Chimera marker file (.cmm) of the C-alpha trace (Angstrom):
<marker_set name="trace">
<marker id="1" x="96.533" y="-114.694" z="-123.449" r="1" g="1" b="0" radius="0.5"/>
<marker id="2" x="98.530" y="-117.848" z="-122.784" r="1" g="1" b="0" radius="0.5"/>
<marker id="3" x="101.124" y="-115.873" z="-120.840" r="1" g="1" b="0" radius="0.5"/>
<marker id="4" x="98.349" y="-114.284" z="-118.748" r="1" g="1" b="0" radius="0.5"/>
<marker id="5" x="96.944" y="-117.704" z="-117.840" r="1" g="1" b="0" radius="0.5"/>
<marker id="6" x="100.414" y="-119.076" z="-117.043" r="1" g="1" b="0" radius="0.5"/>
<marker id="7" x="101.086" y="-116.068" z="-114.878" r="1" g="1" b="0" radius="0.5"/>
<marker id="8" x="97.750" y="-116.457" z="-113.066" r="1" g="1" b="0" radius="0.5"/>
<marker id="9" x="98.313" y="-120.172" z="-112.520" r="1" g="1" b="0" radius="0.5"/>
<marker id="10" x="101.850" y="-119.455" z="-111.249" r="1" g="1" b="0" radius="0.5"/>
<marker id="11" x="100.489" y="-116.870" z="-108.779" r="1" g="1" b="0" radius="0.5"/>
<marker id="12" x="97.792" y="-119.260" z="-107.548" r="1" g="1" b="0" radius="0.5"/>
<marker id="13" x="100.320" y="-122.063" z="-107.031" r="1" g="1" b="0" radius="0.5"/>
<marker id="14" x="102.718" y="-119.721" z="-105.240" r="1" g="1" b="0" radius="0.5"/>
<marker id="15" x="99.885" y="-118.571" z="-102.922" r="1" g="1" b="0" radius="0.5"/>
<marker id="16" x="98.983" y="-122.154" z="-102.122" r="1" g="1" b="0" radius="0.5"/>
<marker id="17" x="102.602" y="-123.083" z="-101.415" r="1" g="1" b="0" radius="0.5"/>
<marker id="18" x="103.154" y="-120.006" z="-99.218" r="1" g="1" b="0" radius="0.5"/>
<marker id="19" x="99.968" y="-120.580" z="-97.230" r="1" g="1" b="0" radius="0.5"/>
<marker id="20" x="100.768" y="-124.274" z="-96.767" r="1" g="1" b="0" radius="0.5"/>
<marker id="21" x="104.395" y="-123.660" z="-95.777" r="1" g="1" b="0" radius="0.5"/>
<marker id="22" x="103.587" y="-121.122" z="-93.073" r="1" g="1" b="0" radius="0.5"/>
<marker id="23" x="107.216" y="-119.998" z="-93.253" r="1" g="1" b="0" radius="0.5"/>
<marker id="24" x="108.395" y="-117.028" z="-91.206" r="1" g="1" b="0" radius="0.5"/>
<marker id="25" x="108.318" y="-113.781" z="-93.153" r="1" g="1" b="0" radius="0.5"/>
<marker id="26" x="110.907" y="-111.010" z="-93.398" r="1" g="1" b="0" radius="0.5"/>
<marker id="27" x="109.903" y="-107.616" z="-94.833" r="1" g="1" b="0" radius="0.5"/>
<marker id="28" x="112.280" y="-105.348" z="-96.808" r="1" g="1" b="0" radius="0.5"/>
<marker id="29" x="111.980" y="-101.858" z="-98.136" r="1" g="1" b="0" radius="0.5"/>
<marker id="30" x="114.309" y="-101.180" z="-101.034" r="1" g="1" b="0" radius="0.5"/>
<marker id="31" x="114.806" y="-97.618" z="-102.242" r="1" g="1" b="0" radius="0.5"/>
<marker id="32" x="116.285" y="-96.385" z="-105.528" r="1" g="1" b="0" radius="0.5"/>
<marker id="33" x="116.554" y="-93.070" z="-107.327" r="1" g="1" b="0" radius="0.5"/>
<marker id="34" x="117.116" y="-91.975" z="-110.875" r="1" g="1" b="0" radius="0.5"/>
<marker id="35" x="117.745" y="-88.742" z="-112.764" r="1" g="1" b="0" radius="0.5"/>
<marker id="36" x="117.027" y="-87.981" z="-116.433" r="1" g="1" b="0" radius="0.5"/>
<marker id="37" x="120.306" y="-86.135" z="-116.906" r="1" g="1" b="0" radius="0.5"/>
<marker id="38" x="118.770" y="-82.641" z="-116.609" r="1" g="1" b="0" radius="0.5"/>
<marker id="39" x="116.431" y="-81.431" z="-113.872" r="1" g="1" b="0" radius="0.5"/>
<marker id="40" x="114.023" y="-84.300" z="-113.316" r="1" g="1" b="0" radius="0.5"/>
<marker id="41" x="114.279" y="-87.246" z="-110.888" r="1" g="1" b="0" radius="0.5"/>
<marker id="42" x="112.294" y="-90.008" z="-109.208" r="1" g="1" b="0" radius="0.5"/>
<marker id="43" x="112.706" y="-91.560" z="-105.813" r="1" g="1" b="0" radius="0.5"/>
<marker id="44" x="111.118" y="-95.001" z="-105.447" r="1" g="1" b="0" radius="0.5"/>
<marker id="45" x="110.502" y="-97.437" z="-102.602" r="1" g="1" b="0" radius="0.5"/>
<marker id="46" x="109.499" y="-101.117" z="-103.087" r="1" g="1" b="0" radius="0.5"/>
<marker id="47" x="108.000" y="-103.061" z="-100.194" r="1" g="1" b="0" radius="0.5"/>
<marker id="48" x="108.698" y="-106.816" z="-100.353" r="1" g="1" b="0" radius="0.5"/>
<marker id="49" x="108.240" y="-109.623" z="-97.882" r="1" g="1" b="0" radius="0.5"/>
<marker id="50" x="110.378" y="-112.712" z="-97.986" r="1" g="1" b="0" radius="0.5"/>
<marker id="51" x="108.255" y="-115.781" z="-97.207" r="1" g="1" b="0" radius="0.5"/>
<marker id="52" x="110.373" y="-118.852" z="-97.259" r="1" g="1" b="0" radius="0.5"/>
<marker id="53" x="111.486" y="-119.390" z="-100.892" r="1" g="1" b="0" radius="0.5"/>
<marker id="54" x="109.167" y="-116.658" z="-102.191" r="1" g="1" b="0" radius="0.5"/>
<marker id="55" x="108.795" y="-112.874" z="-102.309" r="1" g="1" b="0" radius="0.5"/>
<marker id="56" x="105.500" y="-111.025" z="-101.963" r="1" g="1" b="0" radius="0.5"/>
<marker id="57" x="105.484" y="-107.549" z="-103.547" r="1" g="1" b="0" radius="0.5"/>
<marker id="58" x="103.151" y="-105.441" z="-101.394" r="1" g="1" b="0" radius="0.5"/>
<marker id="59" x="103.489" y="-101.817" z="-102.227" r="1" g="1" b="0" radius="0.5"/>
<marker id="60" x="105.331" y="-99.343" z="-104.527" r="1" g="1" b="0" radius="0.5"/>
<marker id="61" x="105.868" y="-95.728" z="-103.490" r="1" g="1" b="0" radius="0.5"/>
<marker id="62" x="107.414" y="-93.017" z="-105.609" r="1" g="1" b="0" radius="0.5"/>
<marker id="63" x="107.897" y="-89.288" z="-105.743" r="1" g="1" b="0" radius="0.5"/>
<marker id="64" x="108.868" y="-87.218" z="-108.753" r="1" g="1" b="0" radius="0.5"/>
<marker id="65" x="110.961" y="-84.059" z="-108.546" r="1" g="1" b="0" radius="0.5"/>
<marker id="66" x="112.371" y="-81.373" z="-110.685" r="1" g="1" b="0" radius="0.5"/>
<marker id="67" x="110.534" y="-78.962" z="-112.988" r="1" g="1" b="0" radius="0.5"/>
<marker id="68" x="106.924" y="-78.975" z="-111.900" r="1" g="1" b="0" radius="0.5"/>
<marker id="69" x="104.404" y="-80.308" z="-114.427" r="1" g="1" b="0" radius="0.5"/>
<marker id="70" x="101.057" y="-81.915" z="-113.886" r="1" g="1" b="0" radius="0.5"/>
<marker id="71" x="101.186" y="-84.355" z="-116.796" r="1" g="1" b="0" radius="0.5"/>
<marker id="72" x="103.931" y="-86.780" z="-115.658" r="1" g="1" b="0" radius="0.5"/>
<marker id="73" x="103.470" y="-90.554" z="-115.381" r="1" g="1" b="0" radius="0.5"/>
<marker id="74" x="105.134" y="-93.615" z="-113.874" r="1" g="1" b="0" radius="0.5"/>
<marker id="75" x="104.793" y="-97.176" z="-115.193" r="1" g="1" b="0" radius="0.5"/>
<marker id="76" x="105.998" y="-100.181" z="-113.213" r="1" g="1" b="0" radius="0.5"/>
<marker id="77" x="106.329" y="-103.893" z="-113.846" r="1" g="1" b="0" radius="0.5"/>
<marker id="78" x="107.133" y="-106.812" z="-111.548" r="1" g="1" b="0" radius="0.5"/>
<marker id="79" x="109.147" y="-109.231" z="-113.629" r="1" g="1" b="0" radius="0.5"/>
<marker id="80" x="109.548" y="-112.886" z="-112.728" r="1" g="1" b="0" radius="0.5"/>
<marker id="81" x="111.601" y="-114.888" z="-115.201" r="1" g="1" b="0" radius="0.5"/>
<marker id="82" x="109.753" y="-114.158" z="-118.489" r="1" g="1" b="0" radius="0.5"/>
<marker id="83" x="106.422" y="-113.396" z="-116.847" r="1" g="1" b="0" radius="0.5"/>
<marker id="84" x="105.012" y="-110.131" z="-115.588" r="1" g="1" b="0" radius="0.5"/>
<marker id="85" x="102.671" y="-111.029" z="-112.741" r="1" g="1" b="0" radius="0.5"/>
<marker id="86" x="101.874" y="-107.405" z="-112.048" r="1" g="1" b="0" radius="0.5"/>
<marker id="87" x="102.125" y="-104.062" z="-113.878" r="1" g="1" b="0" radius="0.5"/>
<marker id="88" x="100.641" y="-100.631" z="-113.345" r="1" g="1" b="0" radius="0.5"/>
<marker id="89" x="100.356" y="-97.621" z="-115.634" r="1" g="1" b="0" radius="0.5"/>
<marker id="90" x="99.692" y="-94.405" z="-113.701" r="1" g="1" b="0" radius="0.5"/>
<marker id="91" x="97.400" y="-91.743" z="-114.946" r="1" g="1" b="0" radius="0.5"/>
<marker id="92" x="99.025" y="-88.973" z="-116.996" r="1" g="1" b="0" radius="0.5"/>
<marker id="93" x="98.528" y="-86.394" z="-114.261" r="1" g="1" b="0" radius="0.5"/>
<marker id="94" x="101.274" y="-86.892" z="-111.646" r="1" g="1" b="0" radius="0.5"/>
<marker id="95" x="102.841" y="-83.782" z="-110.121" r="1" g="1" b="0" radius="0.5"/>
<marker id="96" x="106.350" y="-83.256" z="-108.788" r="1" g="1" b="0" radius="0.5"/>
<marker id="97" x="106.695" y="-83.199" z="-105.023" r="1" g="1" b="0" radius="0.5"/>
<marker id="98" x="103.657" y="-85.339" z="-104.355" r="1" g="1" b="0" radius="0.5"/>
<marker id="99" x="104.139" y="-88.877" z="-102.878" r="1" g="1" b="0" radius="0.5"/>
<marker id="100" x="102.225" y="-91.657" z="-104.692" r="1" g="1" b="0" radius="0.5"/>
<marker id="101" x="101.498" y="-95.234" z="-103.581" r="1" g="1" b="0" radius="0.5"/>
<marker id="102" x="100.473" y="-98.238" z="-105.676" r="1" g="1" b="0" radius="0.5"/>
<marker id="103" x="99.108" y="-101.285" z="-103.888" r="1" g="1" b="0" radius="0.5"/>
<marker id="104" x="98.426" y="-104.299" z="-106.125" r="1" g="1" b="0" radius="0.5"/>
<marker id="105" x="94.746" y="-105.383" z="-105.975" r="1" g="1" b="0" radius="0.5"/>
<marker id="106" x="95.878" y="-109.062" z="-105.580" r="1" g="1" b="0" radius="0.5"/>
<marker id="107" x="98.822" y="-110.763" z="-103.842" r="1" g="1" b="0" radius="0.5"/>
<marker id="108" x="101.888" y="-110.683" z="-106.153" r="1" g="1" b="0" radius="0.5"/>
<marker id="109" x="104.289" y="-113.597" z="-105.481" r="1" g="1" b="0" radius="0.5"/>
<marker id="110" x="107.534" y="-114.585" z="-107.146" r="1" g="1" b="0" radius="0.5"/>
<marker id="111" x="110.096" y="-117.304" z="-106.511" r="1" g="1" b="0" radius="0.5"/>
<marker id="112" x="113.093" y="-115.947" z="-104.688" r="1" g="1" b="0" radius="0.5"/>
<marker id="113" x="115.544" y="-118.147" z="-106.578" r="1" g="1" b="0" radius="0.5"/>
<marker id="114" x="114.398" y="-116.897" z="-110.039" r="1" g="1" b="0" radius="0.5"/>
<marker id="115" x="115.286" y="-113.735" z="-111.857" r="1" g="1" b="0" radius="0.5"/>
<marker id="116" x="112.913" y="-111.204" z="-110.282" r="1" g="1" b="0" radius="0.5"/>
<marker id="117" x="112.814" y="-107.483" z="-110.216" r="1" g="1" b="0" radius="0.5"/>
<marker id="118" x="110.632" y="-104.389" z="-110.368" r="1" g="1" b="0" radius="0.5"/>
<marker id="119" x="111.246" y="-101.979" z="-113.232" r="1" g="1" b="0" radius="0.5"/>
<marker id="120" x="109.787" y="-98.429" z="-112.944" r="1" g="1" b="0" radius="0.5"/>
<marker id="121" x="110.011" y="-95.698" z="-115.551" r="1" g="1" b="0" radius="0.5"/>
<marker id="122" x="109.030" y="-92.061" z="-115.054" r="1" g="1" b="0" radius="0.5"/>
<marker id="123" x="108.080" y="-89.890" z="-117.985" r="1" g="1" b="0" radius="0.5"/>
<marker id="124" x="108.280" y="-86.153" z="-117.443" r="1" g="1" b="0" radius="0.5"/>
<marker id="125" x="105.960" y="-84.028" z="-119.535" r="1" g="1" b="0" radius="0.5"/>
<marker id="126" x="107.848" y="-81.079" z="-121.019" r="1" g="1" b="0" radius="0.5"/>
<marker id="127" x="107.693" y="-79.034" z="-124.175" r="1" g="1" b="0" radius="0.5"/>
<marker id="128" x="109.512" y="-81.108" z="-126.832" r="1" g="1" b="0" radius="0.5"/>
<marker id="129" x="110.662" y="-84.705" z="-126.290" r="1" g="1" b="0" radius="0.5"/>
<marker id="130" x="109.643" y="-86.014" z="-122.840" r="1" g="1" b="0" radius="0.5"/>
<marker id="131" x="112.670" y="-87.080" z="-120.740" r="1" g="1" b="0" radius="0.5"/>
<marker id="132" x="112.509" y="-90.311" z="-118.798" r="1" g="1" b="0" radius="0.5"/>
<marker id="133" x="114.410" y="-92.017" z="-115.975" r="1" g="1" b="0" radius="0.5"/>
<marker id="134" x="114.315" y="-95.712" z="-114.922" r="1" g="1" b="0" radius="0.5"/>
<marker id="135" x="114.634" y="-97.515" z="-111.607" r="1" g="1" b="0" radius="0.5"/>
<marker id="136" x="115.249" y="-101.221" z="-111.234" r="1" g="1" b="0" radius="0.5"/>
<marker id="137" x="114.958" y="-103.093" z="-107.974" r="1" g="1" b="0" radius="0.5"/>
<marker id="138" x="116.446" y="-106.568" z="-108.152" r="1" g="1" b="0" radius="0.5"/>
<marker id="139" x="115.742" y="-108.942" z="-105.315" r="1" g="1" b="0" radius="0.5"/>
<link id1="1" id2="2" r="1" g="1" b="0" radius="0.2"/>
<link id1="2" id2="3" r="1" g="1" b="0" radius="0.2"/>
<link id1="3" id2="4" r="1" g="1" b="0" radius="0.2"/>
<link id1="4" id2="5" r="1" g="1" b="0" radius="0.2"/>
<link id1="5" id2="6" r="1" g="1" b="0" radius="0.2"/>
<link id1="6" id2="7" r="1" g="1" b="0" radius="0.2"/>
<link id1="7" id2="8" r="1" g="1" b="0" radius="0.2"/>
<link id1="8" id2="9" r="1" g="1" b="0" radius="0.2"/>
<link id1="9" id2="10" r="1" g="1" b="0" radius="0.2"/>
<link id1="10" id2="11" r="1" g="1" b="0" radius="0.2"/>
<link id1="11" id2="12" r="1" g="1" b="0" radius="0.2"/>
<link id1="12" id2="13" r="1" g="1" b="0" radius="0.2"/>
<link id1="13" id2="14" r="1" g="1" b="0" radius="0.2"/>
<link id1="14" id2="15" r="1" g="1" b="0" radius="0.2"/>
<link id1="15" id2="16" r="1" g="1" b="0" radius="0.2"/>
<link id1="16" id2="17" r="1" g="1" b="0" radius="0.2"/>
<link id1="17" id2="18" r="1" g="1" b="0" radius="0.2"/>
<link id1="18" id2="19" r="1" g="1" b="0" radius="0.2"/>
<link id1="19" id2="20" r="1" g="1" b="0" radius="0.2"/>
<link id1="20" id2="21" r="1" g="1" b="0" radius="0.2"/>
<link id1="21" id2="22" r="1" g="1" b="0" radius="0.2"/>
<link id1="22" id2="23" r="1" g="1" b="0" radius="0.2"/>
<link id1="23" id2="24" r="1" g="1" b="0" radius="0.2"/>
<link id1="24" id2="25" r="1" g="1" b="0" radius="0.2"/>
<link id1="25" id2="26" r="1" g="1" b="0" radius="0.2"/>
<link id1="26" id2="27" r="1" g="1" b="0" radius="0.2"/>
<link id1="27" id2="28" r="1" g="1" b="0" radius="0.2"/>
<link id1="28" id2="29" r="1" g="1" b="0" radius="0.2"/>
<link id1="29" id2="30" r="1" g="1" b="0" radius="0.2"/>
<link id1="30" id2="31" r="1" g="1" b="0" radius="0.2"/>
<link id1="31" id2="32" r="1" g="1" b="0" radius="0.2"/>
<link id1="32" id2="33" r="1" g="1" b="0" radius="0.2"/>
<link id1="33" id2="34" r="1" g="1" b="0" radius="0.2"/>
<link id1="34" id2="35" r="1" g="1" b="0" radius="0.2"/>
<link id1="35" id2="36" r="1" g="1" b="0" radius="0.2"/>
<link id1="36" id2="37" r="1" g="1" b="0" radius="0.2"/>
<link id1="37" id2="38" r="1" g="1" b="0" radius="0.2"/>
<link id1="38" id2="39" r="1" g="1" b="0" radius="0.2"/>
<link id1="39" id2="40" r="1" g="1" b="0" radius="0.2"/>
<link id1="40" id2="41" r="1" g="1" b="0" radius="0.2"/>
<link id1="41" id2="42" r="1" g="1" b="0" radius="0.2"/>
<link id1="42" id2="43" r="1" g="1" b="0" radius="0.2"/>
<link id1="43" id2="44" r="1" g="1" b="0" radius="0.2"/>
<link id1="44" id2="45" r="1" g="1" b="0" radius="0.2"/>
<link id1="45" id2="46" r="1" g="1" b="0" radius="0.2"/>
<link id1="46" id2="47" r="1" g="1" b="0" radius="0.2"/>
<link id1="47" id2="48" r="1" g="1" b="0" radius="0.2"/>
<link id1="48" id2="49" r="1" g="1" b="0" radius="0.2"/>
<link id1="49" id2="50" r="1" g="1" b="0" radius="0.2"/>
<link id1="50" id2="51" r="1" g="1" b="0" radius="0.2"/>
<link id1="51" id2="52" r="1" g="1" b="0" radius="0.2"/>
<link id1="52" id2="53" r="1" g="1" b="0" radius="0.2"/>
<link id1="53" id2="54" r="1" g="1" b="0" radius="0.2"/>
<link id1="54" id2="55" r="1" g="1" b="0" radius="0.2"/>
<link id1="55" id2="56" r="1" g="1" b="0" radius="0.2"/>
<link id1="56" id2="57" r="1" g="1" b="0" radius="0.2"/>
<link id1="57" id2="58" r="1" g="1" b="0" radius="0.2"/>
<link id1="58" id2="59" r="1" g="1" b="0" radius="0.2"/>
<link id1="59" id2="60" r="1" g="1" b="0" radius="0.2"/>
<link id1="60" id2="61" r="1" g="1" b="0" radius="0.2"/>
<link id1="61" id2="62" r="1" g="1" b="0" radius="0.2"/>
<link id1="62" id2="63" r="1" g="1" b="0" radius="0.2"/>
<link id1="63" id2="64" r="1" g="1" b="0" radius="0.2"/>
<link id1="64" id2="65" r="1" g="1" b="0" radius="0.2"/>
<link id1="65" id2="66" r="1" g="1" b="0" radius="0.2"/>
<link id1="66" id2="67" r="1" g="1" b="0" radius="0.2"/>
<link id1="67" id2="68" r="1" g="1" b="0" radius="0.2"/>
<link id1="68" id2="69" r="1" g="1" b="0" radius="0.2"/>
<link id1="69" id2="70" r="1" g="1" b="0" radius="0.2"/>
<link id1="70" id2="71" r="1" g="1" b="0" radius="0.2"/>
<link id1="71" id2="72" r="1" g="1" b="0" radius="0.2"/>
<link id1="72" id2="73" r="1" g="1" b="0" radius="0.2"/>
<link id1="73" id2="74" r="1" g="1" b="0" radius="0.2"/>
<link id1="74" id2="75" r="1" g="1" b="0" radius="0.2"/>
<link id1="75" id2="76" r="1" g="1" b="0" radius="0.2"/>
<link id1="76" id2="77" r="1" g="1" b="0" radius="0.2"/>
<link id1="77" id2="78" r="1" g="1" b="0" radius="0.2"/>
<link id1="78" id2="79" r="1" g="1" b="0" radius="0.2"/>
<link id1="79" id2="80" r="1" g="1" b="0" radius="0.2"/>
<link id1="80" id2="81" r="1" g="1" b="0" radius="0.2"/>
<link id1="81" id2="82" r="1" g="1" b="0" radius="0.2"/>
<link id1="82" id2="83" r="1" g="1" b="0" radius="0.2"/>
<link id1="83" id2="84" r="1" g="1" b="0" radius="0.2"/>
<link id1="84" id2="85" r="1" g="1" b="0" radius="0.2"/>
<link id1="85" id2="86" r="1" g="1" b="0" radius="0.2"/>
<link id1="86" id2="87" r="1" g="1" b="0" radius="0.2"/>
<link id1="87" id2="88" r="1" g="1" b="0" radius="0.2"/>
<link id1="88" id2="89" r="1" g="1" b="0" radius="0.2"/>
<link id1="89" id2="90" r="1" g="1" b="0" radius="0.2"/>
<link id1="90" id2="91" r="1" g="1" b="0" radius="0.2"/>
<link id1="91" id2="92" r="1" g="1" b="0" radius="0.2"/>
<link id1="92" id2="93" r="1" g="1" b="0" radius="0.2"/>
<link id1="93" id2="94" r="1" g="1" b="0" radius="0.2"/>
<link id1="94" id2="95" r="1" g="1" b="0" radius="0.2"/>
<link id1="95" id2="96" r="1" g="1" b="0" radius="0.2"/>
<link id1="96" id2="97" r="1" g="1" b="0" radius="0.2"/>
<link id1="97" id2="98" r="1" g="1" b="0" radius="0.2"/>
<link id1="98" id2="99" r="1" g="1" b="0" radius="0.2"/>
<link id1="99" id2="100" r="1" g="1" b="0" radius="0.2"/>
<link id1="100" id2="101" r="1" g="1" b="0" radius="0.2"/>
<link id1="101" id2="102" r="1" g="1" b="0" radius="0.2"/>
<link id1="102" id2="103" r="1" g="1" b="0" radius="0.2"/>
<link id1="103" id2="104" r="1" g="1" b="0" radius="0.2"/>
<link id1="104" id2="105" r="1" g="1" b="0" radius="0.2"/>
<link id1="105" id2="106" r="1" g="1" b="0" radius="0.2"/>
<link id1="106" id2="107" r="1" g="1" b="0" radius="0.2"/>
<link id1="107" id2="108" r="1" g="1" b="0" radius="0.2"/>
<link id1="108" id2="109" r="1" g="1" b="0" radius="0.2"/>
<link id1="109" id2="110" r="1" g="1" b="0" radius="0.2"/>
<link id1="110" id2="111" r="1" g="1" b="0" radius="0.2"/>
<link id1="111" id2="112" r="1" g="1" b="0" radius="0.2"/>
<link id1="112" id2="113" r="1" g="1" b="0" radius="0.2"/>
<link id1="113" id2="114" r="1" g="1" b="0" radius="0.2"/>
<link id1="114" id2="115" r="1" g="1" b="0" radius="0.2"/>
<link id1="115" id2="116" r="1" g="1" b="0" radius="0.2"/>
<link id1="116" id2="117" r="1" g="1" b="0" radius="0.2"/>
<link id1="117" id2="118" r="1" g="1" b="0" radius="0.2"/>
<link id1="118" id2="119" r="1" g="1" b="0" radius="0.2"/>
<link id1="119" id2="120" r="1" g="1" b="0" radius="0.2"/>
<link id1="120" id2="121" r="1" g="1" b="0" radius="0.2"/>
<link id1="121" id2="122" r="1" g="1" b="0" radius="0.2"/>
<link id1="122" id2="123" r="1" g="1" b="0" radius="0.2"/>
<link id1="123" id2="124" r="1" g="1" b="0" radius="0.2"/>
<link id1="124" id2="125" r="1" g="1" b="0" radius="0.2"/>
<link id1="125" id2="126" r="1" g="1" b="0" radius="0.2"/>
<link id1="126" id2="127" r="1" g="1" b="0" radius="0.2"/>
<link id1="127" id2="128" r="1" g="1" b="0" radius="0.2"/>
<link id1="128" id2="129" r="1" g="1" b="0" radius="0.2"/>
<link id1="129" id2="130" r="1" g="1" b="0" radius="0.2"/>
<link id1="130" id2="131" r="1" g="1" b="0" radius="0.2"/>
<link id1="131" id2="132" r="1" g="1" b="0" radius="0.2"/>
<link id1="132" id2="133" r="1" g="1" b="0" radius="0.2"/>
<link id1="133" id2="134" r="1" g="1" b="0" radius="0.2"/>
<link id1="134" id2="135" r="1" g="1" b="0" radius="0.2"/>
<link id1="135" id2="136" r="1" g="1" b="0" radius="0.2"/>
<link id1="136" id2="137" r="1" g="1" b="0" radius="0.2"/>
<link id1="137" id2="138" r="1" g="1" b="0" radius="0.2"/>
<link id1="138" id2="139" r="1" g="1" b="0" radius="0.2"/>
</marker_set>
């Protein structure tokens, strides 16, 4: 609970600083892919805007591929130092070949000079152990 409050206060402080600074923004789209070592893969795109000394994480797109199943899922975390200001757990019904988009319901800000990244993991539903693959986008 303490970490949640610290994360919320950090986000509020960053929003106040960004709004007050009025710094010019630069948007980036970073793409990454992963494979599970057999016949499954994930392509991912992360949309980030650089606002002065901060980053705002706007949107996360991904598409799964390989053997078609309708019970796959993707989890993602935005990590900032030791905090996680945003995470999303998809439903367990994602299908291969379908593009998916996650837009955070609140502005997600991090300090650009801190350790910050997005970690995404895809779990592919198959008979037996479910294979996974991971994507990390470091800013």
